[in-house]
N, C-alpha and C positions, 0 to 999 in steps of 0.2 A: 504494500500500500504506500503510495507516494504522498498522500495528504495527511496532515495532522489535524487533530480536533481544533488546535489553535487557529489554523488557516481558515477553517470553516466556521469559527465562532460557535462551536458546540461544546458541551460538557466533555471533559477529558475522556470519559468512558464511552462516549457515543459511538466513536468509530470502532471500538473493539466489539460493539454489539453486532457488527456485520457477520461475524462468525457464529453468532448465537441466533436463536429464534428471538426476534425482537418482539417484546410484548410489554405491557404496562408494568408487570411485576418485576421485570429485569432492570428497570431504571432505579437509580439511587434516590433516596429520600422520598419515596412514594410519589414522585412526579407522575401525573396522569396525562398521557398524550392521546389525542384522538387518532382515528384511522388515517386521516390525511397526513398528520405529522409523522406517524410511523412509516407511512409509505414513502415520504420524502427522505427519512433517515435511511431506509433500505436503498433508495436510489442513490443517495450520497455515498453509501458504502461501496457501490459499484464503480464510482468515478475514480479514475487513475491520475488525473492531472488537474492542476489549478485552472487551466483553461476550460476544462469541462465544467467545473463548478461555476466559473464566471459566465459561461454560456447559459447555464441553468438559471443563474441569478437574473440574467438579462431577459430570459423567457418569462420568468415569474414577474419581474418588474413591468414588462410589456403587458402582461395579462391584467395586472392591477391598474395600470394606466388606462387601458381600454375600458375596464369596468367603471373607473371614475369618470371618463369621458361620456360613456353611455348614461350614467346617472345624471351628470350635469345636463346633457341633452334632454333627458326626460324632464328635469326640473324646468328648463327653459320652455319646453313645449307645453307643459302643464300650466305655465304662468306663475309657478312658485318662485322662480328666479327671474330677475329682470336687470336691465342696465342700471336702474336706480339702486337696486340691492347690491349690485356689483360695486358701484361707486361708494355706497355706504360701508361695505366691508373693507374696501381699500383705505378708507379714512378712519376706520375704527382703531382705537388704541387698545391692544390686548395684552401688552406686557405688564408683568408684575412690577410695581414701583421698586426701584433700586434703593436699598437701605445701606447707608454707609456704615461700615464696621467701626465701632468705637473702641479706642484703645484704653 
């Protein structure tokens, strides 16, 4: 295996699970993963290069970008989002006020 769990930002034991039957009980500290998460772990266990992992990240990113675009299109079409709302959000101040540390 060429990939380390550090490269994939996974728990240290996640890649060692590729040689085991991956199930919820085998994860440390009782972490419960759903079937989609387990499926992705199995897929990552088969990848041999960082390039393959980066390609998968790009595919997943593209998927979520497409879903976000579809949702925004639906909001525009339904009238729940408009140019006025867009401008309002752009002008909205959402940051938490900075508090200076006192010595």
